[in-house]
N, C-alpha and C positions, 0 to 999 in steps of 0.2 A: 701283335694286333690286340687292340683294346677289347676287353670283354664287356658284354652288356649285362647290367644289373638293374633290377627294379625292386622296390620295396613293396611288400605285401603284408598287411596287418589283418590277422584273423582273430576275431573275438569269438568265444564259444561258451555255451552253457549246456548242461545236460540234467535230466531228472528234475525239471522245474516243479512238477507235480502240483500245479495250480498254486504255487507259493507267491500269492499276489501282494500280501500285506507286509509292510515293514514292521520290525519288532523293536521295541524300546529297550535298550540295554545300557545301564549306567548313564541315563539321561541323554543318550544319543540314539539315533535311528540306524538300524542295520537291515539291509536287504529290502525286498519289495520290488515290484516291477516298475514303480514310478522312478526310483533312483537307478534301477537297471537300465531302463529306457533312456534316462538322462545321461548315463555314462556312454551308452552306445551312440547316442546322438552327438555327444561331446567328441568322441574319437572320430566319428565320421566328419565332423567339422575340421578337426585338427590334422587328420591324415588324408592322403589322396586315395589310396587303394585299400579300402576296408571291406571285409566280409564278416558278417555275423552269422554263425552257424549254431544250430541246436541239435545235439546228439540224442534225441529221443526222450520219451516220457514227459511231454508237456502236460499231459492229462493226469487226473486222479491224484488224490492226496489232500484236497481241500474241499470244504463244504460248498464254496461258490462253484467250483468245477463240477462237483457231483450233482448239485441242484440243477444245473443247466446242461448237464451231459456234454460238457466240452465246448458248447457254443460260446459261453462267456470267455473261455480261454482263447478261442480262435479270434474273437473280436479284440481282445487285449493284445494278442500276438500280432494281429494285423497292424496295430498302431506302432508296435516296436519295429515291424517290418524286417524280420530276419531274411537273409539272402538265400538260405537253404536250410531245410529241416529233414532229418531222417526219422523213421518210425522207431518207437520203443515198444516194449511188450504191453504197456498200459494204454497205448493208443487204440488197442482193439477191445478194451474192457467194455465199451458200450456196444460192441458188435461190429462186424465188418461193414454191414450196410450203413450203419450210422457213421462209421469212420469215412466211408466214401462220400457221404453227405457233408461231413465236416471239411473234407478236402475241397469240395466245391465252394465252401464259404471262405477258405483260406486265400489270401492275396499274396501268398508266397509259395515257392515250390516245395513239395514233399517228395522225397525220393526213397526208394526201397528196392533192392535188387532181388529179394527172395520170395515175397508173397505172390502166389500165382493161383489161377483157377485150375483145379485138377482135371477138369473136363477137356481143356484145350491148351493148357500150359501158358496161357496169356497172363503176363504180369498185371497186378492190380495198380501198380504205380510205375512211374519212370524209374529205371534203375540208377540213373545218374543225371547230372546236369553239368554242362560246360559254361562257366561264367566268363565272359569277356571283360577283362579288367586292364585298362591302360595298355592295350595291345597284347596282353597275356591271355592265354586260354587255360583256365583253372578247372580241372576235372574233379568233381565230387561224386563219390559212389557211396550209396547207403547200404549198410550191412546189418542183418539180424541173423540169428540161428534159431533152430527149433527149441534148443534148450531153454530159451527165455520166452517162448511163445506158447505157454500153457493154454491161454484163453483161445488162441487161434485153433488149437486142436479140436475144439468143440464145433468148429465150422467145417463140416465134412467136404465142402466144395473148395476149401482153401488148403493149398500145400505150401511148404516152405523149405528152405535150405536146412539140411539135417544137422550139420556139424561144421566145425571150423575148417576142416579140410575141404569140404564142398564149397564153403564161402570163399576160400582162397582161389579155387578153380574158377569160380564165378567172377571174381575180381580180374583174374587173368584174361578171361574171355572179353570183358568190357574194355580193358586196357588195350588188348590186341586189336579190337575192332576199330580203334581210333589211331592206327599207325599212320594213316594218311592225313591226320590233323596234327598240327604242331602243338602238342599239349606241353605247356611250360611247367605245370605244377599239378600234382595229383594228391588228393586228400581222401582217405577212407573215413567216412562219418559212420561210426559203429555204435551199436547198443548191445554189447555182448559181455561186458565186464572186463576188468583190467587183465585178468589172467588169460582169458580167451584172446584178448588183443595181442598179448605177448606171443601166444601160440600162432596166431594169424600172421604176425609180422615175420616170424621165423620161417613160415611156409611160402612167403611171397618170392617170386622170381625177381631178382633185381632189375631185369630187363623190362619189367612191367612199369617201372618208374614211380612206384608209390613213395611219396615224400614224407607224409606224416599221417598218424592215426589219431583222430579225435573221438574219444569214446564216452560211454555212459553205462548205466545199469548197476555197477557195483558201488556207486557213490564214493569213489576213491578220492581222498584228499591228498594231493601231491605237493611236495616242496619244489620238485623239478621234474622234467619229463623222464620217463623210463625209455631207454634206447635199446632196441632189439634189432639186430642186423642193420644197424645204422639208421633205423627209422624211429624218430621221437614219437612216443605215445603219451597222451595227456587225457586228463579228465578235470572237471571243475566241481568235484564233490557232488552236492545236490542243492536244489533250491536256488534262491536269488541272493544269498548272502555274499556271493563272490562270482567272478567271471574270469575265464581264462583268456590270456592275451598272448598271441604270437606276433612278434615283429621279425619278419623274414626278409633277407636279401636273396632274391631269386636270380640265379644265373640263367638267363634266357637263351644263352648259347648251348649250355649243357642240359637245360631243362631240369635243374636240380637246385637244392639249397646250397648257397655259398656260406651263409651264416644265419644264426637266428638267436633271438632272446625270447624266453617264455616266462610269464609271471602270472600269479593268481592275484587278481585285483579285488580287494574288499569293496563291496557295495555299501558305502556309508556316506553320511552327510558331508564328510570332509573332502571327498574327491568326486562325488557324483551329484550333479544337480538334479532336482526333481522335475518330473514331467507332469505339470499340473493338469494338462488336458487328459492325460491317462488316469490321473487320480480321480477325476470326475466320473469316468466310466467305472472304475473299481468301486467307488463310493456308492454308485447307483446299485450295483449288484450286492454290495455288503449290506446296505440298508434294507433291501428286499429280503435277504436271507435272515438278517437279524430280527426283522419283524415277524417272520414266520417261525423261527426256531428259538426265540429268546425266553421261552417259558422254563420255569424250574423243573428239573427232572428228578433229582435226588440230592442227598447230602451224604458225603463220605466221612469216615471217622478221621481222615487225615488227607494231606496232599500227597499223591503218589506220583512217582517220576519214572521216566523212561529215557535216561540220558544217552544210551547207545543200544544198538541192535544186538550185538554179539555177546551179551551177558544177561544174566537173570536180573530183572528189574521189578520194582514193587508194582508199577502200573501193568507190566506184563503179567504178573501173577494175578492181579485184580481181574483182568479180562479173561485169562485162562480159567479162573475159578467161576466167573460169571457164565461162561460157556458150559462148564461142567455141571453147575447147579441148574441152569436153565434147561439143559438137554438131558439130564439124568444119565450121564455116561460115567465110566470108570475114570477115564483120563482124557486130557485134551493136549494136543500139540498145536499151539497157536503161533502162526508166523509172526516173528518179531517185526517184520517190515509192514505189517498191517497197522501198527500203531504209529500214527503220523504226527505225533507231537511229543513234547518232553515232559509234560505234567498235566494232571487233572485233579480237581478237588480243592478244598472240601465241598464247595458248592458246585454242582454240576447242572448246567442248563442243557436243554436239548441241543443247542448250538455247539456246546463243548463236545458232546458225544459224537455228533456228526462230523465235527472238524477233526477230531483226533482218531476216529475210526470210521472212515467214509466208505467202507467196502460193504455193499449190500448183496454180496454173492451168497451162494448156498454153502451148507456144511454137510459133510458126509459122515455117516457112522460106519466104521470098519471093525472087524474082529481080528486081533493079532495075538499070537502066542508069545511066550517069553523069549524064545530064540529070535523071532522076528523083531520084537521090541528092542532087544539088546543090539541087534544089527542096525536098526534105525538110529539108535542113540549114538552108537560108535561112528556111524556115517555123519551124523549131524556135527559131532565133535572132532571131525578131522581137522588138520592143522589150518587149512584155509579159513575155517570158521573164525578163528581167533584174530584174523586180519580183516574180517568183514567181507570176504570175497564169495561167500556162499549163503544159502538160506540158513537162518537160525530160528530157534523156537523157544517159546515160553511154555513152561510145564505147569499143569494144574496141581492142586492140593492132593497130597497122598503119595505122590511120586518123589522118590529121593534117589539121586544119581551121584556117584563118586567116580571121578575120572582122573587118571594120572597122565598128565600131558607129556612127561618125559618118556615114559614107556609106551604111550599111546594105547593104554589099556583101560577098560572099565574095571574098577575095583568092586563096585557094588551097584545093583539096581534093585530097589525095594519098593513095595507098595503097601501103604498102611502099616509100616513097620516090619513086614515080612519080606525076606529075600525072594525075588521072583524066580520061579523055576521055568524050565524050557517049555513044559506042557501047560503052564497056566495060560488062560485065555482072557483077554480084556476087551471091553467095548470102548473104542476110542473114537473121538470126533476130530476131524481135520477139515479145514476150509477147502472149497472147491478148487482153488488155484493150486493148492498143494496136492490134492487128490489126483488131479490131472497129470501131475509130474512126480508121482510117488517114486518111480524107479530112479529118477535123477536126484530128487531132494532127500529121499528116505531110504534108498537102496532096497526097496521091497516092491515087487511088481504086482500089478492088479490080479494076475492069475493066481498068486499065492494066497490071497485073502478072500477066497470064495467060501470058506468054511469057518465056523459052523453055520454062518449065515452070510448071504451075499451083501456087499456094501449097498447102502441106500442113502438117499438124501433125507436128512433128519430135520433140516431147516432150510427153507427156500430163500429167506431174506435175513441175513445176520443183523442188519441195522434194526429191523423191526423187533427181532428177538431180543437184542440187547436193550433196546428202549423199553420194552415191556418188563424185562427183568429189573432194570434199575428203577423203574417207576414204582415197583412194589417192594423195594428193599432200601431201608434207610440206615445210615451210619455204618456202612460196610467197612469192616476192618480187615486188612490183609495181614495174614500171619507173617511173623518175622523169620520163621525158620527157613534155612537155605534148602532149596530143592535141587540145586545143581552145585556140587562142590568140586572145584578144579584144584588138583595138586600140581603146582608148577615144577 
């Protein structure tokens, strides 16, 4: 008896972070939503059964997105018309109430299986969607975990799935509830990071019928899918410089993959036509923000760079030192992911600062002793950090760390030239996002840092604080000494 096969093409992005504008590299254009939209439209014309999915974090990371609090992003995404989007951690950066407003503006479905009201356990969003495509029922389930939801913890009326194991059980409930529907294909659209995706895949009951996992959050660049328990797991790095593409032959008798091809498609002028109508919308927003923020802010002594998150960078040291000097603390642990560009300077306009550091959250001051500080650093430098799978930090002037990667041991931690002792106490600044998740990101709990003084907010708006600092400092030079020394 002949089997029934149908082709399904799934395009996917993740962690777009308001990356609207193309970049000019070697006289050619790379990325930008104009060519991204052009490629999606091109595939929709060429193939019959096409789905475009976004695995979280459409928002935050660009000046245009921050200036309009995501409304610009929704308008632009409406023109690209994704078929399904799941929430990322940065979708709640502007607050839950504003997110619900943005959902009403969206002309595409947003799914999430775990955010719910604690008063009555009602979900804030549909947990899933079934897309009917050429007679196939394709089930998408949106998954987040509490580990990446630091901002949502501030919303006391909002609860969420705690961990990967709970997320797996939730997936099972949703899949089991559709036993009476002929689901031909099941996709988990996650925003939990590649390592958590692997854990999740290993926990899934094969009878639930999950076929693929499309993820985000860890910005992982893959050459090929990672397969766990027979489930392909993919990401498309971050931004709009590339898009993931699955071409799948679905066995509609067995409701499973017969075969598939996956590739990461570069978004460039060679294979992606431009969407000129979308360019007009982007240009409107860009012109308005340029006019508002194009004034000169300061001049640096050099051009400073931030080529990757999980290493010490000159631009990371610049921002960590700016925090330290502006706030008068002993040391700063600055989240590497807060820096949303690769370089800044020598000339710095207000626009440049807002574009590269768009987070206007608060900063906390905490007091840590030497033992806690060493524990924090050891946790930051665990092996996952060197593969970009965890939070990483830039360290302020005065701190010097030596770490042996082979033995996984701290060799030395000194401050202003003196080795740190266990009973030394330091006044440290960390951003609100990292303060809310200290136990996960830094391996130190809030209950441990109540002495000698309780933590308190030292700056309510980091954007304003940095703007004021740079406005009053010219020709800032970043010291060349290495603060983080890794022995391989």
